[in-house]
C-alpha positions in Angstrom: 62.3 -133.5 -24.5 64.9 -132.0 -26.8 65.5 -129.0 -24.5 68.9 -129.8 -23.1 70.1 -126.3 -24.0 67.0 -124.7 -22.6 67.5 -125.3 -19.0 71.0 -123.9 -19.5 70.3 -120.4 -18.7 66.9 -121.2 -17.7 67.6 -122.1 -14.2 70.1 -119.3 -14.0 67.7 -116.6 -15.0 65.4 -117.8 -12.3 68.0 -117.4 -9.7 71.0 -115.4 -10.9 70.8 -111.7 -10.5 72.7 -109.2 -12.8 76.0 -108.1 -11.5 76.1 -104.6 -10.2 78.9 -102.4 -11.7 80.7 -99.8 -9.6 79.2 -96.4 -10.0 81.4 -93.4 -10.7 82.5 -91.7 -7.5 82.0 -94.8 -5.3 84.7 -95.4 -2.8 87.2 -98.1 -3.5 86.8 -99.8 -0.1 83.1 -100.2 -0.6 83.6 -101.8 -4.1 86.2 -104.2 -2.7 84.1 -105.2 0.2 81.0 -106.1 -1.9 82.1 -109.6 -3.0 83.1 -110.6 0.6 79.8 -109.4 2.0 77.6 -111.0 -0.7 75.5 -114.0 0.5 73.9 -116.4 -2.0 70.5 -117.3 -0.7 70.0 -120.7 -2.2 70.2 -123.1 -5.2 70.4 -121.3 -8.5 72.0 -118.2 -7.2 75.0 -116.8 -8.9 77.2 -113.6 -9.3 79.5 -112.8 -12.2 81.7 -109.8 -12.4 84.6 -108.7 -14.7 86.8 -106.0 -13.4 90.2 -104.9 -14.7 90.4 -107.9 -16.9 89.9 -110.4 -14.0 86.8 -112.4 -13.4 84.9 -113.2 -10.2 82.3 -116.0 -10.2 80.3 -117.0 -7.1 77.5 -119.4 -7.5 75.6 -122.0 -5.6 74.1 -124.9 -7.6 73.6 -122.5 -10.4 72.9 -123.9 -13.9 76.1 -123.9 -15.9 74.3 -122.4 -19.0 73.2 -119.4 -17.1 76.6 -118.7 -15.5 78.3 -118.9 -19.0 75.7 -116.6 -20.5 76.2 -114.1 -17.7 80.0 -114.3 -18.2 79.5 -113.7 -21.9 77.6 -110.6 -21.3 80.0 -109.3 -18.7 83.2 -110.1 -20.8 81.6 -109.2 -24.1 82.1 -112.4 -26.1 79.8 -114.6 -28.2 78.6 -118.1 -27.5 77.7 -120.7 -30.1 76.4 -124.2 -29.5 74.3 -125.9 -26.8 74.8 -125.4 -23.1 73.5 -127.6 -20.3 72.1 -126.9 -16.9 74.6 -128.8 -14.8 74.5 -127.2 -11.3 77.8 -125.5 -10.4 79.0 -124.3 -7.1 82.1 -122.1 -7.5 84.0 -119.4 -5.6 86.5 -117.9 -8.0 87.9 -114.5 -7.1 89.8 -112.2 -9.6 90.9 -115.0 -11.9 92.0 -114.7 -15.6 89.2 -115.2 -18.0 90.7 -118.2 -19.7 91.0 -119.9 -16.3 87.4 -119.3 -15.5 86.2 -120.5 -18.9 88.3 -123.7 -18.4 86.7 -124.2 -15.0 83.1 -123.7 -16.3 83.6 -126.0 -19.4 86.1 -128.5 -18.0 84.0 -131.5 -19.2 82.8 -130.1 -22.5 84.6 -129.8 -25.8 84.8 -126.2 -26.9 86.8 -123.8 -29.1 87.8 -120.4 -27.7 88.7 -117.7 -30.3 90.6 -114.6 -29.2 91.4 -111.3 -30.8 93.9 -108.6 -30.1 92.4 -105.4 -28.8 94.8 -102.6 -29.8 93.1 -100.1 -27.5 93.4 -102.3 -24.4 96.8 -103.6 -25.7 95.9 -107.2 -24.8 94.1 -110.2 -26.2 90.3 -110.5 -25.5 88.0 -113.4 -25.9 85.8 -113.0 -29.0 83.7 -116.2 -29.1 83.3 -119.7 -27.7 82.0 -122.6 -29.7 80.5 -125.3 -27.5 80.6 -128.9 -28.8 83.0 -131.5 -30.2 86.1 -129.9 -31.5 89.2 -131.0 -33.4 92.7 -131.1 -32.1 93.3 -127.4 -33.0 90.8 -126.2 -30.4 92.2 -123.1 -28.8 91.9 -122.9 -25.0 94.3 -120.0 -24.4 94.8 -116.6 -26.1 97.2 -116.3 -29.0 100.7 -115.6 -28.0 101.3 -112.8 -30.5 99.3 -110.1 -32.2 100.3 -111.6 -35.5 98.4 -114.8 -34.7 95.3 -112.7 -33.8 95.6 -110.8 -37.0 95.8 -114.1 -39.0 92.6 -115.3 -37.3 90.8 -112.1 -38.1 91.9 -112.3 -41.7 90.7 -115.9 -41.9 87.4 -114.9 -40.5 87.1 -112.2 -43.2 87.9 -114.7 -45.9 85.2 -117.1 -44.6 82.7 -114.2 -44.5 83.5 -113.3 -48.0 83.0 -116.9 -49.2 79.6 -117.0 -47.4 78.7 -113.8 -49.2 79.6 -115.3 -52.6 77.6 -118.4 -51.9 74.6 -116.4 -51.0 74.7 -114.4 -54.2 74.5 -117.6 -56.2 70.9 -118.1 -54.9 67.8 -116.9 -56.7 67.4 -113.2 -56.4 63.6 -113.7 -56.8 63.6 -116.1 -53.8 65.6 -113.7 -51.8 63.2 -110.9 -52.5 60.2 -113.1 -51.5 61.9 -114.0 -48.3 62.8 -110.4 -47.5 59.2 -109.4 -48.1 58.0 -112.1 -45.7 60.4 -111.0 -43.1 59.4 -107.4 -43.4 55.7 -108.3 -43.2 56.4 -110.4 -40.1 58.4 -107.6 -38.5 55.6 -105.1 -39.1 53.1 -107.5 -37.6 55.2 -108.2 -34.6 55.8 -104.5 -34.0 52.1 -103.9 -34.1 51.5 -106.6 -31.5 54.3 -105.4 -29.3 52.7 -101.9 -29.3 49.3 -103.4 -28.5 50.8 -105.3 -25.6 51.5 -101.9 -24.0 47.8 -101.0 -24.1 46.1 -99.9 -20.9 43.3 -102.3 -21.8 44.0 -105.8 -20.4 41.8 -107.5 -23.1 43.9 -105.9 -25.8 47.1 -106.9 -24.1 45.9 -110.5 -23.8 44.9 -110.5 -27.5 48.4 -109.2 -28.4 50.1 -111.8 -26.3 48.1 -114.6 -28.0 49.4 -113.4 -31.4 53.1 -113.1 -30.5 55.5 -115.8 -31.6 57.6 -116.8 -28.6 61.0 -116.1 -30.1 63.5 -113.2 -30.4 62.4 -109.8 -29.1 58.8 -111.1 -28.9 59.9 -113.8 -26.4 61.7 -111.2 -24.3 58.5 -109.1 -24.2 56.4 -112.2 -23.3 58.7 -112.9 -20.4 58.4 -109.3 -19.2 54.6 -109.5 -19.4 54.6 -112.8 -17.6 56.5 -111.3 -14.7 55.1 -107.7 -14.5 51.7 -107.4 -16.1 49.1 -106.3 -13.5 46.3 -108.5 -14.9 46.5 -112.2 -14.0 44.7 -113.2 -17.2 47.4 -111.6 -19.3 50.1 -113.2 -17.3 48.4 -116.6 -17.7 48.2 -116.1 -21.4 51.9 -115.2 -21.5 52.7 -118.4 -19.5 50.7 -120.4 -22.1 52.6 -118.9 -25.0 55.9 -119.6 -23.4 55.2 -123.3 -23.5 55.8 -123.1 -27.3 59.2 -121.5 -27.0 62.6 -123.1 -27.3 65.6 -121.8 -25.3 66.7 -121.0 -21.8 64.9 -117.7 -21.6 61.4 -119.2 -21.7 62.3 -121.9 -19.2 63.8 -119.3 -16.9 60.8 -117.1 -17.0 58.5 -120.0 -16.4 60.5 -121.1 -13.3 60.3 -117.5 -12.0 56.5 -117.5 -12.6 56.1 -120.4 -10.1 56.2 -117.6 -7.5 53.2 -115.8 -9.1 50.6 -114.9 -6.4 47.7 -116.0 -8.7 47.1 -119.8 -8.6 45.7 -119.9 -12.2 49.0 -118.4 -13.5 51.1 -121.0 -11.6 48.9 -123.9 -12.9 49.3 -122.7 -16.5 53.0 -122.2 -15.9 53.4 -125.8 -14.8 51.6 -126.9 -18.0 54.1 -125.0 -20.1 57.1 -126.1 -18.1 56.6 -129.7 -19.1 57.1 -128.6 -22.8 59.7 -125.8 -22.5 62.1 -127.4 -20.0 63.7 -130.7 -19.4 64.5 -132.9 -16.4 67.4 -130.7 -15.2 64.9 -128.1 -13.8 63.2 -130.7 -11.5 65.1 -129.7 -8.3 64.0 -126.1 -8.7 60.4 -127.0 -9.5 60.3 -129.2 -6.4 61.7 -126.4 -4.3 59.3 -123.8 -5.5 56.3 -126.2 -5.2 57.2 -127.0 -1.7 56.7 -123.4 -0.8 53.0 -123.3 -2.0 50.1 -123.6 0.4 47.6 -124.1 -2.4 46.5 -127.8 -2.6 45.7 -127.6 -6.3 49.1 -126.3 -7.1 50.8 -128.9 -4.9 49.0 -131.7 -6.7 49.8 -130.3 -10.2 53.4 -129.8 -9.1 53.7 -133.4 -8.2 52.5 -134.4 -11.6 54.9 -132.0 -13.3 57.8 -133.4 -11.2 56.9 -137.0 -12.2 56.8 -135.9 -15.8 60.2 -134.2 -15.6 61.8 -137.1 -13.9 
């Protein structure tokens, strides 16, 4: 289905909950006890926390893509390339970031780029490139600040070369593309504003006009989860079927718990297009919890399709 990267974070979003950061004034014993007392309720659950430069990852059959995405947010680094939804069960407590990355990506080719943070006086992970790499792939931080500076200089040179190549293009074509982007942005902004209307018919119309990508996709997923009108949620589920990426698949998996059967049925239709076979165990689990006969029958079809 061409969505190998989709299920990546997809499954994770469905089950993984954002890590809670310690609040100012909270007692040290309470913060230390939290990881030990945390219980993961089932497949797809995960917890990621970065504290004092060390990483804690606890997950039970959580999609690898989601765990890596959560780690990227917590550790503030970028990810490039496709991730998969391989289920991971890990219990790593207060480990160095490079050790956790190696554990998560042990069977994948990847390149890790580090930079020196003068304020923190240490190297920090800047980006990870997933995919086949050459022999110079870096899996550990540079040993000296000079190496980090050279890497930063090289990146500046590459950025400058990209800028020069872009200037060689037609200025007229660039202006036309810029005008199209501006018009599209205005249109999307209008639809996003309409999606906040108190009138459900207007919200449904706005949802139908939104392209399921970028900020619009994030809004669609929020509408799918939280809109009080089932018709609007159903329309959001339909639009999500045209999306690419883990966010749409994760939102659809979450929508299988919607109390309105029509929303769940529409969600199953979209799941077949937005997700791949790696989500089948979660679909089977969610479907097994439904008491609606129509949903159970449609679920069986979706599971057969995904398999």
